[in-house]
N, C-alpha and C positions, 0 to 999 in steps of 0.2 A: 579113657586111660588104656583100655585094652588095645586099641589101634595104635596108640603112641608107643606102648611097650613092644608090640610086634613090628613096628617100623624102625626100631633102633638100628637094626642091621642094614637098613637101606641108606641111600644117600640122603644128605640133609635136604636136598631139593625135592625129594620124593615125598608126596603126601598122600594119605588115604582118607576116604570118606565113605560112610555107610548111609545109604538112602533106603527109605521104605517104598512101598508100592505107589505112594502119591508124590514121590520125589521130595519128601521132607527129610532134611539132614538129621540123622540120629546121632552121628558121631563124626569128628574130624580130627585127624592126628595133628595137624598143624595149627588149626584155629578152633579150639573148643567153643568159642563164643558163637560159632555159626550153628550150633545145635538148635533144632526146632525152627529152622528157616526152610522155606519151600523154594525150589528152583523152577523159575519160569512156569508158574501155574497157568491153568486154563481159566478163562473168565468165570468168575463166581466160585472157583474152587477154594479160595482163601476163606470166604465166608462160611462155606460148608464145613471145612476142617476146623475153623475156629469154633463153630457151634458144637462140634463133636469133641471139643477140648483136645484136638490134635495139634493145634497151634496156639501160641500165647496170644492174649487179647492185646495186641499192639497195633499201631498204625501200619497200613499195608507196606509203606516204604521200609519199615523196620523188620518186616517178616519176609518179604519177597527178595530173592537173590537171583540176579541175572547172570547166567553162565552160558552164553551162546554155544551151541553145538553139543551140549551135554544131553539134553532131552532127546534130540534126534539120534545121537549115538546109542543111547539106551534102547530106543525103539527098534534100531537095526541090529541089536545085540545078537540076534539069532544068526545073522550072516557074518558079522565081523565083531570080534571081541575087543578091537582097538579102534580108536577114532581120534580126530583132531578137532580143536575148537579153542575158543577164548575162555578158558576155565579160570577166571579170576573175578574178584568182586568189582562192583562199579567203582569208578575213580573217586577217591576220597573216603572209601569205606574199607574196613578190614585190611589193615596194612599188611597183615601176614599173607594175604593172597594177592597183593598188588603185582607180583611177578607173573608174567604171562606163561601159562602152562598150555602148550599146544599139542600135547600128546597125552592120551589117556587109555587105560585098559580097564575093562569092567568084567565082572562075573556075577551071575545070579546065584543067590543062596539056595540050597536045596530044601531047607526047612521053612522058608518063608519067601514071599515075593519081594525080597529086598535085593539090593545091588551093592556090591563092594567096588568102588571106583578108585583107581590109583592114578595120580597125576605125576607127570614128569616133564620138565622143560626139554625142549628139543636139543638144547646144547648139552644137557646131561645125557640124553639118550644117544647122542652122537659121539660121546667121549670114547667109547670102545672102538667105534669105527675110525675116529681120528687117530687113536693110538695104533690101530692096525694099519692105517694108511702110512703113518710114519714108519712103522716097522717095515712095511712093504717097500717104502722109498729107500730105506737103508739097505734092505735086501737087494733091491734093484741096483742101487749104486755099487754094492759089493759084487753082485753078479756081473755088472758092466765092467768093473775093474778086472775081475777074473777073466771075463771074456776077452777084454783087450789084451791082457797078458797072454792068454791062450792063443789069441790071433797072432800075436807077435811070434809066439813059439812055433806055431804051425801055419805060418803065413803062406807057404808055398802051395799046399794042397787046397787052400781056401781062396786063393786069389782068383783063380779062373771062374768058379761059380759066382763069386761076389761081383766080379766085373761083368759077367753075363747078366746077372740080375740088375745091375746098374744100367746097363745099356737097354735092357727091356723096359725099365721104368722110364728112361728118357724117351723111348719111342712111344710109350703109352701117354706120357705127358704131351707129346707132340700130336696126339690125336689118333694113333694107331691102336684102337681099343681091342682089336682082334688078336694082338700079340700076347703070347703067354710065356712065362718064365720056364726055362728048362730045368727039370728036377734031375740032378745028376747023382744024388746020394740020399741016404736016409738019415743023415745027421741034421744038426740045427739049420744048416744052410738049405737042405732039401725041404725041411718043414717050413722055413721062411718062404721058399719059392711056392710051395703049395698054398700057403696062406695068401701070398701075393696074387696067385692065380684066382683064388676064391674071391678076393676083393675086386679084382678086375672083372670077373664074371658078374658080380653084383652090380658093379658100376655100369656094365653094358646093359644089364637088365633094367636098371633105373633109367638110363637114357632112352632105351626102347619104350619103356612105359611112358616117359614124358613125351616122346615123339608121337606115340599113339594118342595120348590125350590132346596134344596140339592138333593132330590131324583130325581127331573127332570134333574138336571145337571149330576147326576151320570148315569142316563139312557142315556143321550146324549153322555157321555164319553164312556159308554159301547158300544153303537151303533157305535161310531167312531172307537173303537178298533176292533169290528167285521168287519167293512168296511175295515180297514187297513189289517186285516188278510185275508179277501177275496181278496183284491188287490194283496197281496203277493202270494196267492194260484193261482190266475189267471196268475200272472206273471211267476210262476214256470211251470204251464201247458203250457203256451205259449212258454217258453224257451225249453221245453222237446219234444214237438210235432212237427213233420215235415210234416205230412199230413195236407193240408189246410182245408179240409172238417172236419176232426176230431178236428182240432184246433178250428174252428169256433163253432162247436156244443158244445165242452167242455166249451168254454168261455161263451156262452149264458146260459148254464145250471148252471154254478157256479155263475154267476151274479144274476140270478133269485133266486137261493136257498139262497145265502148269504145276499142279500139285500131285499128279500121279494117282488120283483116286479113280477106281474103275466105274463108279456110278455116282452121278450128281443129278439131283432132281430139285425142281422148284414147285412147291405147292402154293396155290392161292385160294383164299376162302371164297365160297360161292356167295350169291346175293343174300342168302338167308343167314350166313355165318354158321351153318350147321355142319358143313363138310369142307374138308381141305381137298381141292381138286388138283391133280398133277397136271401142270401146264407145259413143262419142258423137262427133258431128260436126255442124257448122252449115250447111255448104254443100250445094248440090244434088248435086255429085259425092260428097261425103261420105255423103249419104243413100243413094246407090246402092251405095256401098261397104258401108254398114251392112246393106243388104238382102241382100247376098250373103255376109255374115259375113267381111269382109276381114280378113286376118291376114298378118303378116310374120314370117319366121324370125328369131329372135334371133341376133345376131352375124354375119349374112350381109350382103350388099350392100344398101345403103340407109341413110339417115340415122337412121330410127327403129330399125332393127336394130342399128346401131352404138351408139346411146345406151342402149338397153335391155341391151346386153351390157357396155358399159364403165361405165355410170353417170356419164357426162360429157356436158355440152352439146355440140351440134354445129351449126354455122351454115354455110349455103351462100348467100353473098351473090350469087352468079351461078351458077345451077344448070347452065348450059351448060358451065362450067369446072370444076365440082366433080366429082371422079371417084367420090365416094361416093353422089352423088345418083342415085336410081332414078326414072326418068320414070313418071308415073301417067297413063293415058289418061283417067281420070275428073277429073283436075285439070290440064288442058293449059295453063292460063294462068299457072302457077306460074313465077316468075322468081327468087325467093329463098325459103329455108326455114330454120326454126329449130326444133330439137327439144331439149327439156329433160327430164331424168330425173325421175320421181316416186319419191322415196326416203323411207322412214320407218325409223328405227332401223338404218340401214345396209343395208336390204333394198330392192331395186328392185321397185316395183309396176308400173311401166309408163313411159309417156312422154307429154309434152304436145307436140303437133306443130302448128306455126303456119306458114302459107304466105301469101305476098304476091305480087301481080301486078307489083310494082315491083322492079327490081334494087337491091341495097344498101339494103334496106328496114329493116334492123335496126341500131339504134345500141347503144352500150354501155348507155345508160339503159334501152332496151327490154329488153335481155337481163337486166339486174339486176332490173327490175320483174317480168318474166315468171318469173324464177327464184323470186322471192318467192311469186308466184301458184302455181307448180308445187308448192312446199313446202306451201302451204296446202291445195291440192287433194289432195296425197298424205295429209296428216293427216286431212282430211275423209273420204277414201276408207277409210282404216284405221278411223276412228271409225264410219263407216256399216257396215263389215263386222263390227266388234265388236258394234254395236248389233243387227244382224240375227242374229248368232250367239247373243247373250244372249236375244233374243226367242224364237228357236227353242228354246233350252235351257229357258227358262221355260215355254213352251207344252208341251214334252215332260214337264217336271216336273209341271205341272198335270194333264195327262192321266193320268200314272202315279199321282198322288195320288188322283184320282177313281176309278180302277179299284180301287186298294187299299181305299178307303173303302167302295165298293159291295160288294166281296167280304167285307169285315169285317162289314158290317151283315147281309148274307145269312147268314153263318155264325152270328151272334148270334141271328137269327130262327129258325134251325133248331135250335139247341141250347137255347134258352130260350123255350118257348112263352109263358110269362107275361112280357110285355115291360115292365110297369110299371103306373102308375096314371093315371087320367083324372079331372081335376077339372072339374066342371060346376056352377058356383055353389057351394052349400054341400055338395054331394054328391061323394064321392070313391069311385071304383070301380076294381077291379083290371082291367087290360087284358091280353088274351092273343090268340093267333092265332084262337082260336075266336070271340072277341067282336069282332074287327076287321071293319070294313066291307070288302067286296071291293076297293074302290078304294084304301083305306089299305094293305091287305095287298099289292096290286099295286105301290104306290109303295115299300113297304118292301123288296120283293124285287127290284125293278128299279133302285132308286136314283134314279129320275126322278119328277117330279111327275105326278100323275094327276088329271084333272078330269072332272066329270060333264058330260053334254051341255049342260045349261043354263049351266054355268060356262064352257064353251068359247066360248059366244057372247059372254060378257063380255070375253074377251081377244082 
């Protein structure tokens, strides 16, 4: 009743509600039947308050009242004393609150942890604004009429500046954004010219900003295209080269040239898997590291050690702040570093290490493209290794076959003195070790060609 009496002077659409610290409604000016209802309680809160006789022992649907936005608004009351939401009862309940109240103001009581909330429909809240708008429209119409009358009366002094402003606006509309209106006086026409110039300046600034954004986006796309071409070039080189050392050197050189990174290195795990050994690098510092057979323990401090142990990429956008980064005296200019794992079939072969002189040098596009390159390099390394293993196996097989052939022919020559027949024109004669020439017998026993001194000169 106290809220209802104090709300008499307000609009009929304005309603007030008193909430305690648990969001239980203690009073409502428009709907007294909502007393002892709780607004959007936490799980289990209804049972606790019912046990403490703070809520009536009724079914939960008769005790809980959903008013979206109210609880969140009260929680943020220290920052904002007004908020918006759906402050009405669920459909079909409490007809007095069926109207949607989307604006609310709240205040905390000084004597208790209670809140006084006032609801007002947006339409009611905007009535003064709408009335003021109408008044302004009337005033604008009156001012316009007065201005027209004044313009008619003083047309001669104003014709020149207005015509000049018109011509300026036409030139600006035609694309000449650098043109400015001439300010000839301090009256309304002069003020209009200054406002017009300010608007033109803001338009130029907006267009310049848009052009800068377009140029930036164009540069990003061009950089992306260069990266994709570089990835394709490295992929072609990886597919065509079979020598592992040449493959790694070519990959580091191409990545450095195409991406603009001052150091690119490729580490491969040794036979024990305990160390990552630098196998190729493009920079001068990298060449010094190669000369002393630089290697890093797998899994210990350092970005390459982390990547070769975990099989995950690692980026240090600012090496001075990254705790994993290990300073290298051969590469003192490094400000950011990226290491990507070389993985084939779930097996870690090594890491691709890229370093830049600029902080924050690596973007998401760089990481994605370099990861594709790392995968291509890993596959090429595995293919080169398989090719070398197959070549060595083939060479071993060829040598073994030659040894077996020579041994077999020597055994045949020892067991069968009569080796066969020799056809010379129409004559056929039996051939044996006794009838063989010494060079022929030597070739038969050694398994290698034998030449006379005059034949040696021919070859």
